[in-house]
N, CA, C and O atoms as CSV, one atom per row, in Angstrom:
chain,resi,resn,atom,element,x,y,z
A,1,MET,N,N,135.779,101.535,75.378
A,1,MET,CA,C,134.828,100.492,75.810
A,1,MET,C,C,134.104,101.000,77.097
A,1,MET,O,O,132.932,100.691,77.313
A,2,GLY,N,N,134.848,101.808,77.972
A,2,GLY,CA,C,134.242,102.170,79.181
A,2,GLY,C,C,133.172,103.223,79.011
A,2,GLY,O,O,132.417,103.394,79.968
A,3,ASN,N,N,133.021,103.883,78.026
A,3,ASN,CA,C,132.083,104.879,77.881
A,3,ASN,C,C,130.580,104.442,77.821
A,3,ASN,O,O,129.683,105.259,78.033
A,4,ASP,N,N,130.341,103.172,77.537
A,4,ASP,CA,C,129.021,102.648,77.370
A,4,ASP,C,C,128.682,101.857,78.716
A,4,ASP,O,O,127.575,101.341,78.871
A,5,VAL,N,N,129.583,101.793,79.580
A,5,VAL,CA,C,129.286,100.979,80.876
A,5,VAL,C,C,128.756,102.005,81.950
A,5,VAL,O,O,129.320,103.081,82.154
A,6,LYS,N,N,127.692,101.611,82.583
A,6,LYS,CA,C,127.059,102.427,83.626
A,6,LYS,C,C,127.596,101.836,84.995
A,6,LYS,O,O,127.322,100.676,85.302
A,7,PRO,N,N,128.331,102.614,85.779
A,7,PRO,CA,C,128.808,102.090,87.038
A,7,PRO,C,C,127.705,101.990,88.046
A,7,PRO,O,O,126.736,102.749,88.051
A,8,THR,N,N,127.907,100.972,88.939
A,8,THR,CA,C,126.923,100.808,90.089
A,8,THR,C,C,127.298,101.848,91.148
A,8,THR,O,O,126.442,102.524,91.717
A,9,TYR,N,N,128.559,101.946,91.382
A,9,TYR,CA,C,129.125,102.847,92.486
A,9,TYR,C,C,130.174,103.712,91.859
A,9,TYR,O,O,130.750,103.331,90.840
A,10,THR,N,N,130.462,104.928,92.456
A,10,THR,CA,C,131.541,105.764,92.138
A,10,THR,C,C,132.330,106.127,93.323
A,10,THR,O,O,131.731,106.495,94.334
A,11,LEU,N,N,133.654,106.060,93.304
A,11,LEU,CA,C,134.594,106.490,94.318
A,11,LEU,C,C,135.265,107.692,93.692
A,11,LEU,O,O,135.878,107.566,92.632
A,12,ASP,N,N,135.168,108.837,94.305
A,12,ASP,CA,C,135.869,109.998,93.735
A,12,ASP,C,C,137.146,110.127,94.702
A,12,ASP,O,O,137.035,110.598,95.834
A,13,GLU,N,N,138.270,109.712,94.216
A,13,GLU,CA,C,139.569,109.677,95.027
A,13,GLU,C,C,140.449,110.758,94.558
A,13,GLU,O,O,141.638,110.717,94.873
A,14,ARG,N,N,139.954,111.798,93.781
A,14,ARG,CA,C,140.812,112.861,93.302
A,14,ARG,C,C,141.171,113.724,94.552
A,14,ARG,O,O,140.342,114.009,95.416
A,15,GLY,N,N,142.415,114.098,94.574
A,15,GLY,CA,C,143.005,114.824,95.763
A,15,GLY,C,C,143.651,113.848,96.752
A,15,GLY,O,O,144.301,114.278,97.705
A,16,GLU,N,N,143.482,112.557,96.536
A,16,GLU,CA,C,144.135,111.610,97.501
A,16,GLU,C,C,145.285,111.028,96.914
A,16,GLU,O,O,145.365,110.929,95.690
A,17,VAL,N,N,146.281,110.591,97.752
A,17,VAL,CA,C,147.509,109.988,97.334
A,17,VAL,C,C,147.608,108.570,97.950
A,17,VAL,O,O,146.943,108.226,98.926
A,18,CYS,N,N,148.502,107.768,97.296
A,18,CYS,CA,C,148.759,106.439,97.821
A,18,CYS,C,C,149.078,106.469,99.285
A,18,CYS,O,O,149.831,107.318,99.763
A,19,PRO,N,N,148.494,105.530,99.989
A,19,PRO,CA,C,147.736,104.378,99.570
A,19,PRO,C,C,146.224,104.463,99.714
A,19,PRO,O,O,145.515,103.458,99.668
A,20,ILE,N,N,145.761,105.667,99.885
A,20,ILE,CA,C,144.343,105.956,100.239
A,20,ILE,C,C,143.440,105.369,99.043
A,20,ILE,O,O,142.554,104.550,99.289
A,21,PRO,N,N,143.699,105.815,97.755
A,21,PRO,CA,C,142.789,105.254,96.723
A,21,PRO,C,C,142.823,103.811,96.587
A,21,PRO,O,O,141.803,103.198,96.273
A,22,ASP,N,N,143.946,103.216,96.804
A,22,ASP,CA,C,144.118,101.762,96.609
A,22,ASP,C,C,143.284,101.078,97.731
A,22,ASP,O,O,142.507,100.162,97.464
A,23,VAL,N,N,143.461,101.537,98.964
A,23,VAL,CA,C,142.811,100.854,100.077
A,23,VAL,C,C,141.295,101.113,99.961
A,23,VAL,O,O,140.522,100.194,100.233
A,24,ASP,N,N,140.837,102.300,99.576
A,24,ASP,CA,C,139.400,102.562,99.500
A,24,ASP,C,C,138.788,101.684,98.306
A,24,ASP,O,O,137.634,101.268,98.407
A,25,THR,N,N,139.496,101.429,97.278
A,25,THR,CA,C,139.036,100.718,96.095
A,25,THR,C,C,138.861,99.262,96.522
A,25,THR,O,O,137.838,98.644,96.229
A,26,ARG,N,N,139.843,98.727,97.203
A,26,ARG,CA,C,139.736,97.317,97.643
A,26,ARG,C,C,138.610,97.063,98.665
A,26,ARG,O,O,137.917,96.046,98.636
A,27,ARG,N,N,138.478,98.013,99.536
A,27,ARG,CA,C,137.499,97.975,100.505
A,27,ARG,C,C,136.112,97.943,99.935
A,27,ARG,O,O,135.274,97.124,100.312
A,28,LYS,N,N,135.880,98.880,98.992
A,28,LYS,CA,C,134.531,98.935,98.268
A,28,LYS,C,C,134.303,97.661,97.460
A,28,LYS,O,O,133.202,97.111,97.481
A,29,LEU,N,N,135.378,97.157,96.711
A,29,LEU,CA,C,135.046,95.927,95.990
A,29,LEU,C,C,134.732,94.683,96.872
A,29,LEU,O,O,134.033,93.778,96.415
A,30,LYS,N,N,135.225,94.633,98.090
A,30,LYS,CA,C,134.984,93.599,99.024
A,30,LYS,C,C,133.413,93.651,99.370
A,30,LYS,O,O,132.807,92.620,99.664
A,31,GLU,N,N,132.870,94.748,99.324
A,31,GLU,CA,C,131.492,94.916,99.793
A,31,GLU,C,C,130.504,94.630,98.609
A,31,GLU,O,O,129.318,94.390,98.838
A,32,MET,N,N,131.006,94.661,97.372
A,32,MET,CA,C,130.124,94.583,96.188
A,32,MET,C,C,129.725,93.097,95.855
A,32,MET,O,O,130.327,92.118,96.298
A,33,ARG,N,N,128.667,93.054,95.043
A,33,ARG,CA,C,128.170,91.754,94.598
A,33,ARG,C,C,128.754,91.529,93.162
A,33,ARG,O,O,129.079,92.474,92.443
A,34,SER,N,N,128.861,90.261,92.806
A,34,SER,CA,C,129.394,89.921,91.503
A,34,SER,C,C,128.526,90.592,90.426
A,34,SER,O,O,127.296,90.640,90.461
A,35,GLY,N,N,129.284,91.088,89.498
A,35,GLY,CA,C,128.614,91.732,88.305
A,35,GLY,C,C,128.434,93.273,88.441
A,35,GLY,O,O,128.125,93.946,87.458
A,36,GLU,N,N,128.631,93.829,89.680
A,36,GLU,CA,C,128.503,95.227,89.796
A,36,GLU,C,C,129.735,95.944,89.393
A,36,GLU,O,O,130.834,95.401,89.498
A,37,ILE,N,N,129.586,97.158,88.930
A,37,ILE,CA,C,130.631,97.931,88.329
A,37,ILE,C,C,131.023,99.131,89.335
A,37,ILE,O,O,130.147,99.805,89.877
A,38,LEU,N,N,132.309,99.337,89.531
A,38,LEU,CA,C,132.898,100.409,90.261
A,38,LEU,C,C,133.656,101.317,89.432
A,38,LEU,O,O,134.572,100.931,88.706
A,39,GLU,N,N,133.248,102.634,89.543
A,39,GLU,CA,C,133.955,103.642,88.828
A,39,GLU,C,C,134.868,104.290,89.911
A,39,GLU,O,O,134.418,104.559,91.025
A,40,VAL,N,N,136.175,104.537,89.556
A,40,VAL,CA,C,137.092,105.166,90.460
A,40,VAL,C,C,137.720,106.347,89.679
A,40,VAL,O,O,138.255,106.189,88.582
A,41,LEU,N,N,137.630,107.449,90.262
A,41,LEU,CA,C,138.152,108.680,89.670
A,41,LEU,C,C,139.351,109.128,90.448
A,41,LEU,O,O,139.247,109.374,91.650
A,42,ILE,N,N,140.554,109.249,89.767
A,42,ILE,CA,C,141.810,109.618,90.408
A,42,ILE,C,C,142.490,110.655,89.640
A,42,ILE,O,O,142.222,110.882,88.460
A,43,ASP,N,N,143.421,111.317,90.351
A,43,ASP,CA,C,144.303,112.301,89.747
A,43,ASP,C,C,145.799,112.046,90.160
A,43,ASP,O,O,146.658,112.872,89.853
A,44,TYR,N,N,146.091,110.980,90.810
A,44,TYR,CA,C,147.365,110.533,91.274
A,44,TYR,C,C,147.862,109.408,90.355
A,44,TYR,O,O,147.379,108.276,90.375
A,45,ALA,N,N,148.871,109.802,89.539
A,45,ALA,CA,C,149.325,108.825,88.555
A,45,ALA,C,C,149.728,107.416,88.967
A,45,ALA,O,O,149.525,106.427,88.263
A,46,LEU,N,N,150.328,107.399,90.188
A,46,LEU,CA,C,150.745,106.107,90.723
A,46,LEU,C,C,149.562,105.169,90.926
A,46,LEU,O,O,149.628,103.955,90.732
A,47,SER,N,N,148.463,105.830,91.336
A,47,SER,CA,C,147.277,105.073,91.554
A,47,SER,C,C,146.712,104.297,90.277
A,47,SER,O,O,146.020,103.280,90.334
A,48,LYS,N,N,147.102,104.912,89.179
A,48,LYS,CA,C,146.604,104.329,87.800
A,48,LYS,C,C,147.299,102.925,87.645
A,48,LYS,O,O,146.757,102.035,86.991
A,49,GLU,N,N,148.463,102.761,88.237
A,49,GLU,CA,C,149.242,101.558,88.119
A,49,GLU,C,C,148.814,100.557,89.302
A,49,GLU,O,O,148.578,99.362,89.127
A,50,ARG,N,N,148.755,101.198,90.474
A,50,ARG,CA,C,148.576,100.407,91.733
A,50,ARG,C,C,147.170,99.805,91.821
A,50,ARG,O,O,147.035,98.637,92.188
A,51,ILE,N,N,146.153,100.543,91.507
A,51,ILE,CA,C,144.793,99.986,91.639
A,51,ILE,C,C,144.487,98.808,90.771
A,51,ILE,O,O,143.893,97.847,91.259
A,52,PRO,N,N,144.868,98.818,89.470
A,52,PRO,CA,C,144.689,97.542,88.664
A,52,PRO,C,C,145.361,96.427,89.191
A,52,PRO,O,O,144.796,95.336,89.125
A,53,ALA,N,N,146.571,96.526,89.748
A,53,ALA,CA,C,147.336,95.475,90.259
A,53,ALA,C,C,146.656,94.903,91.520
A,53,ALA,O,O,146.685,93.688,91.716
A,54,GLY,N,N,146.068,95.709,92.347
A,54,GLY,CA,C,145.421,95.279,93.566
A,54,GLY,C,C,144.018,94.731,93.431
A,54,GLY,O,O,143.548,94.001,94.304
A,55,VAL,N,N,143.389,95.050,92.423
A,55,VAL,CA,C,141.926,94.619,92.306
A,55,VAL,C,C,141.744,93.170,92.131
A,55,VAL,O,O,140.758,92.586,92.580
A,56,LYS,N,N,142.771,92.533,91.422
A,56,LYS,CA,C,142.748,91.097,91.157
A,56,LYS,C,C,142.766,90.278,92.507
A,56,LYS,O,O,142.202,89.185,92.563
A,57,GLU,N,N,143.362,90.770,93.495
A,57,GLU,CA,C,143.414,90.148,94.757
A,57,GLU,C,C,142.134,90.066,95.519
A,57,GLU,O,O,142.007,89.240,96.423
A,58,VAL,N,N,141.123,90.943,95.167
A,58,VAL,CA,C,139.919,91.013,95.843
A,58,VAL,C,C,138.730,90.622,94.895
A,58,VAL,O,O,137.565,90.866,95.208
A,59,GLY,N,N,139.064,90.027,93.767
A,59,GLY,CA,C,138.090,89.468,92.885
A,59,GLY,C,C,137.500,90.630,91.879
A,59,GLY,O,O,136.314,90.677,91.552
A,60,GLY,N,N,138.365,91.432,91.498
A,60,GLY,CA,C,137.949,92.483,90.551
A,60,GLY,C,C,138.619,92.277,89.164
A,60,GLY,O,O,139.610,91.555,89.053
A,61,GLU,N,N,138.094,92.888,88.167
A,61,GLU,CA,C,138.707,92.919,86.862
A,61,GLU,C,C,138.499,94.373,86.232
A,61,GLU,O,O,137.390,94.896,86.131
A,62,VAL,N,N,139.639,94.935,85.840
A,62,VAL,CA,C,139.578,96.204,85.182
A,62,VAL,C,C,139.047,96.127,83.857
A,62,VAL,O,O,139.519,95.381,82.998
A,63,ILE,N,N,138.016,96.929,83.669
A,63,ILE,CA,C,137.332,96.986,82.277
A,63,ILE,C,C,138.038,97.998,81.480
A,63,ILE,O,O,138.308,97.730,80.309
A,64,SER,N,N,138.383,99.192,82.013
A,64,SER,CA,C,138.988,100.237,81.188
A,64,SER,C,C,139.667,101.231,82.206
A,64,SER,O,O,139.323,101.348,83.382
A,65,ILE,N,N,140.658,101.916,81.601
A,65,ILE,CA,C,141.277,103.075,82.256
A,65,ILE,C,C,141.298,104.157,81.186
A,65,ILE,O,O,141.908,104.013,80.127
A,66,ASP,N,N,140.590,105.273,81.515
A,66,ASP,CA,C,140.403,106.396,80.505
A,66,ASP,C,C,140.902,107.667,81.158
A,66,ASP,O,O,140.604,107.996,82.307
A,67,GLU,N,N,141.717,108.388,80.306
A,67,GLU,CA,C,142.103,109.706,80.805
A,67,GLU,C,C,140.880,110.694,80.555
A,67,GLU,O,O,140.401,110.808,79.426
A,68,ILE,N,N,140.440,111.332,81.539
A,68,ILE,CA,C,139.226,112.239,81.507
A,68,ILE,C,C,139.562,113.672,81.640
A,68,ILE,O,O,138.663,114.512,81.611
A,69,GLY,N,N,140.866,114.019,81.791
A,69,GLY,CA,C,141.222,115.365,82.023
A,69,GLY,C,C,142.744,115.425,82.122
A,69,GLY,O,O,143.423,114.399,82.080
A,70,SER,N,N,143.239,116.577,82.247
A,70,SER,CA,C,144.621,116.742,82.508
A,70,SER,C,C,144.961,116.158,83.868
A,70,SER,O,O,144.571,116.640,84.931
A,71,SER,N,N,145.803,114.964,83.729
A,71,SER,CA,C,146.143,114.283,84.932
A,71,SER,C,C,144.986,113.753,85.796
A,71,SER,O,O,145.050,113.738,87.025
A,72,GLU,N,N,143.971,113.339,85.124
A,72,GLU,CA,C,142.781,112.710,85.732
A,72,GLU,C,C,142.390,111.450,84.973
A,72,GLU,O,O,142.357,111.431,83.743
A,73,TRP,N,N,142.090,110.382,85.744
A,73,TRP,CA,C,141.729,109.062,85.023
A,73,TRP,C,C,140.440,108.548,85.668
A,73,TRP,O,O,140.098,108.861,86.808
A,74,ARG,N,N,139.758,107.746,84.866
A,74,ARG,CA,C,138.529,106.969,85.288
A,74,ARG,C,C,138.879,105.473,85.134
A,74,ARG,O,O,139.224,104.983,84.059
A,75,ILE,N,N,138.769,104.796,86.265
A,75,ILE,CA,C,139.037,103.330,86.184
A,75,ILE,C,C,137.733,102.691,86.373
A,75,ILE,O,O,137.043,103.063,87.323
A,76,LEU,N,N,137.281,101.712,85.529
A,76,LEU,CA,C,136.088,100.960,85.669
A,76,LEU,C,C,136.437,99.555,86.011
A,76,LEU,O,O,137.199,98.922,85.280
A,77,ILE,N,N,135.904,99.018,87.120
A,77,ILE,CA,C,136.259,97.690,87.618
A,77,ILE,C,C,134.971,96.877,87.737
A,77,ILE,O,O,133.956,97.387,88.210
A,78,LYS,N,N,135.009,95.640,87.317
A,78,LYS,CA,C,133.811,94.702,87.527
A,78,LYS,C,C,134.190,93.766,88.639
A,78,LYS,O,O,135.286,93.208,88.684
A,79,LYS,N,N,133.296,93.626,89.482
A,79,LYS,CA,C,133.476,92.534,90.544
A,79,LYS,C,C,133.068,91.261,89.956
A,79,LYS,O,O,131.989,91.129,89.378
A,80,LEU,N,N,133.975,90.266,90.109
A,80,LEU,CA,C,133.825,88.919,89.559
A,80,LEU,C,C,133.081,88.020,90.475
A,80,LEU,O,O,132.871,86.850,90.155
């Protein structure tokens, strides 16, 4: 599903470990308008679990989590 969605913003958090990707994602979502899409690129497996859990608190909804490489993921989040 995520392949046909065009992100409004991209956060490249590859090379970062918790809590940096989580904090950066929440901060960016708070700045965004309803309906905008945030793409988050990560390579830290724990962030794949933590980011989706945290986005609900700041008015976001995870559209998809896709593996894009060896130990790399793309998370698409819609601001509600």
